N, C-alpha and C positions, 0 to 999 in steps of 0.2 A: 105932217109925216112920216114917221120915223121908218126908216127902212135899212137892212144890212146887209149890205155885201161881204158874203165869204169867198176866197178863191185860193185857188192851190196851181202850182206853179211846179214842173221838173224839168231841170236843165243839167248841163254839162260841162266844168270848167277844165273839164281835160280827157284824154280818151278812153273809152270803156277797156280794165282791166289789163291800167298802165301804172305801175308806179315808180315815184320820181322824190328827189327832195328839195322839201322849202324850208325858206326860214320863216318866222314868225312872232311876235313877242306879244307876251302875257300881264295882267300885274295885278295884283290886290293889293288893298288895305290892310296895313299892319295896324292888328288890334292885341292892346295887351301887353303889345314888342312880343306876342306869338311868331316869331321869324318860320317854326315849323310850318304851319298851317297858312299862313301867308305863301309861302314856298309851296305849299301843295296846291295852293288855289291859284295862283300864278300860273303854274304848271300846267293846272289842268288848263285855264285860257290859254295857253299859248295853245296847246294842241288842239284845241277847238279853232281857233281863228286860222291853223294849218291846215285842220280837213277842212275848213272852207273851203279852199282851195282846192278841192277835188269836186266833188259832183252834189247839188243841193236840190232839196225839196224846201219849195217854198210855201206859205203858206200865211196867208190874209186874212183879217177881220178888216172891213172897215162902216161903221155907221152911221147915217146923214138924216139930218130932219132940216126939213123944208128946205133943202139945198145945200144946206154948211155939216161937215166934218164933225161928227163929236167925237168919235171913237178912230183913231189909225192904229191897229196893231199888225204886228208884223212878228212872225215866228221860222226859222230857218232850218232844216233836219238835214244834217250830211250824209252824204252816199258813201264816204268814205272813211277809210281806216289807217289807224298808223302802226306799221311795220315796226321802226324803229326812233330813236328818239335821242339827240345830243343837248347839254345843255350849253352855250355857246358865251353868253354875259348874263350876269344879274346886277341889279344897282337899286339902290334905295333913295325915291329921290320926296320929299316932303310929306314924310310915313307912308309912300306907296314903292310896292318890291316890284319893278317891271325884272321878267325874266326873257330871253331870247333865246329860244330853240331852235334845233335844224331835225328835220322831222323825217323820214320815208313816208310820206302816203303811198295808199291803194287805191285809184280812184274805180271801183269796178262799174257805179253807174246803177247797179241794182245792188240787194242784201241778199248777201251768202249766209246768212243765218250761221248758229252756231260756234261763232266771236264774243257776241256780247260786252260790245266795243266797249264801253263804260264797266266793266265790273260786275254790275250788279245781277240779283239771282231774280228772275222774273217766276213770279207763284202762279202757279197755273192746277188750278181746283177740277177734280174729274169725277163728275156725276156720273145718275143711271142713264144707261141709252133705252133706249126706246124701239120697241121690237113691235116692225109694223104688221106685220103676220104672223098671230100666236101659232096658226096651222101649220106652216111651213117648219116649226122648229117640233114636230110629232116624231117625225123620223131620231130617234135615240133621246129622244128627253132630253131637245139643247137650250128649254122655254130660260134657261140660268141667263142664257146669252146677253143678257140686258146686266145684267150684276157680273157676272165673269171677266166677261170681256174688256168693260172698262178698268177692271179691279187688274187683270193682268197687266195691262195699258201703265197702269198705275205703277205696277214693283216693277217692272222694265225700267219708266223713269227716274225710278229713286237713284240708279247709277250715276246718274248723269248729276257733275260737280255742278252745274253753274245752271241747277234750275232747283227750283222748290216745288214738287207738288204734294199737292194734299187731298186727301181723302174726302170724298162727298159722292160717293155712291149710293148713301140713301137719302139723297136729295132727286127728283127724278123733274126735270125742266119741262118736260110735253107731258101735257094728260089726253094728246089727239095728235092727228095727224095733222087735224087746221093750225094746229100751233110749230108745225116743225118749219123752219125756212125752207125755201126755196129760191129756185135762179128765179121767181117767176115771180116773187113775193118783194114790196114796196119797199124794204127797209133791213127785213129779217130783225127787227129790234126783240129784245126778248128780256122782259122785267125780271121776270121769275133768277136769271143769271144774274143780277143786279141782289136781288137777295142772298142766293147762295153765295156769293163771293163775299156780302157783308158780314153773313152771321160767320163765315171764317176765316175771311181777311185773304182774299187774295186777291189777284191783280186781274187775272184771265181763269174764263169758264171753257173747261171743253164738254159737248156733251156730244151723245151720235145717233144714229137712227140704223139698224138693223135692216137693211129691206128686204132682204132673197136668203133664205135658206132654204129653196125648192128642190126635190130631185130634180133633171134632165128627163126621166123617166118616171113620173108619180107613180102612174099604173102599178109597177112593181113594189108600190107598198102597199096595194090592197090586198085583202086573203085571197089565199089560192089553194091548189092543191096540192102536193107532193111532186107528182108527174112534172105541175105548170114549175113547183121552182126548180125539181132537176134540169126543165128546161133552158130556164132562165140561166144558171150557173152555166152550161154549158155553153148559152146565145153569148151571153154579157161577159161571162170570170173577170176579170178585175174592173170591169168598168156597168159592170150589170147596174150599180145606184152611185153613175155619177152625178155630182152635187155640186152646186153653186151657192158663193157667200155673197154677199154687197152689205156694203156701210159708209156710211157717210158719216164725215165728223163737222165739227163745224166748233171753229174757237169765240166766245162771246169776250168782248171788253167787261167788266167785271163791274165798272163805275158806269158805264153809260147805258149797256143791255145791246149795244150795237154788236152785229159781224160785224169778227175781224176778217176771218175768213174762212172756208170751206173748200174740202175736199174728197173725192171721192174714191173706195178702193173695193176690190174686186178680187174673184178667184175660183176654181174650183178645184175638186179634187173625187175620189173615189171612194164612196160609203158603201162599205165592205162587210161590216155587221148585219148582225141579224136583225131583220125590223122591229122585233119585241125586245129588240135586246135597250135599257134605257143606261145610255152611254154618259149623256152632260156636259157640258162643255167645258173646256180645260180639264176634265178628268185624266189622270193619270191612261188610262186608254184611250181617251180622246189623241193624246198628241201620239200615238201611236199608229193611228189608223193613216191612210196619204190625205184624205181630207183634214182632220189635223195637221199633221206637215205642214200643209199647203197652206194654211191660217197663221201655223205660227211663223210663216217666211212672211206674210203678209202686214204681221203686227208687229215686227221685227222694221219695215217697212214704216207703218204711220209713225211709230216711235223714233226715227231717223226724222220724219216729215215735220215731226212735232218740234223735234229741237232747234230746229230752220227757222218753223212758222216763230214760234213761240222769242226764239233769239232775235227777231227781226221787228220786233212791236219796242216799243220803250219801255221802261223803267217808270211803276207809277205808286204813290202810296197814297192813301190818307191821310189827309190832317183831321186829328183827334181832339186837336184841344190850341186856342188860341189866349195868350197871354201876354198882355203889351205887345211887346216886339217877338216875345217867343212864343214860336209856333210847335208842337208836338204832332209827330209823323208814326204812323204802326207800322214802318219798318225799321230795324237795326242792325247791328253785325250782323247777324243770321242773314240780311240781304246782302252783305259785302258793304253797309256804307263807313265812312274812317270820317273820322272829324275833319274840318278843314274842305272838307264834298260842297260842293254848291247846285241847288235843283230850281228849276224854275218854279213859280208858283200859278196853277189855276184854276181859276173857279168854275161850279158847276152851274148851270142855267139850264133850266125847264124849259121849253115850248111846245106849241099846241099845233097841229097841222087841222088841216077845213075840217078834218073829223072830229078834233078834240082827238086826236090820241097826243100824248105828253112821248116829247123824247127829250134827249141830255143831252147838252153839246158843251166843251169845254173851253171856257176863254181864257187865253192868255193875258196876265199883267202883271203889269211891268214891277213887278218882285221878285228877288233871286234871296232862295234861303240860304244861309251856311251852315252849313251845322256845328255844333258843338259837343256835343255829347252825345255817346253814343252808347247805348242798351241793347242788349241779345235782343228783346220785340219792336223797341220801338227808338225813338232819337228827337234831341230839342236842336233846333236852328232858332236863329237871330234875322229879320230881313233891315232894314233901313230904317222902313217908315213905320209908321203902323199898319198893321194889317184893317184896321175899323175902315181906313178910310179908300181902301177897293173893296169894302163887303167882304174880304176874307173870313171862313169860320167853318166849326168842325164842318166837316164831309167833304170840301174843297179837295182841289190835289197837288203835288206836288209831281213833277215830269223829269227825266232825264231820259232823252233820246239817245 
């Protein structure tokens, strides 16, 4: 009987939100007398060791067959960030460069986001949104909200230097309300997110559902006499068309389709336009009215939150080619990768639940990819063992926390 046990632990080795100095030593093999690359890798290893003295998130995978351990794997994710670093000593022994550093570590116990600790740019594809109740968009002809809202988020996120946002608004990930993730869904896996991410080469996929565009007084949208209209203006004045807006945003992992995080947003404003006016969402006139101004502020909050949420996720890239001990990945200098950087290799595995629904899990293997050649859109690195020994192939991943 083959069983697999997956566990996750979170613990602190320091008090939350505390900065302190620690010393740590990193090492790297010197290949082809390249001291520059070895030094970069050794410093990165030393900083990783230093950050481990902060808060840690430990993931384990253990497989057993007839009571015997067949596989025992462990991955550690630090919850600390390095504020400052000094090199104390460098030494070469038997072809290995050792570097001792002193680092100022800040341990918060949670991801603050926005710092993108390893310096790599996460890529986020923004898809078409789903309008749950099209009739609620009739007033002002706001039916284009499913396209205009994600485009507006895309436009504002393009100003973020540490993110790569990709236009996937032509893709509709939800076909009906039954496919929309909710708090009661079993896992929130979205296979169309994987398809979209694969097509355009993104790590994460953002989609959303516009839940509510309703008037608080829906009877005011109906046909009425001129006298009735004068009465409404006198009674309600600026609030005669108070209108709600609510939307749910979902970020999916583009490699497994898993729901990474979700958040709901809502606001309301005064809709003072004539009931027959076709304003359109995100038009010039739309931003001038009170309702549009309230939504403008809400979008700014969405953009700020997305920057944090994506920044808290690991950097990932696909393996596109395996050639002997060389591995090609679909990220390069455009994502901030540099020669000498080291990344962990993961194998994708598909398993099925009791309903035969497929799920993707990422299994860490004992391989570290050291990057050697960097191009704008791809990079090539080398591992110390043959990837075929670990069944690493095209479509598997590299990850940096």
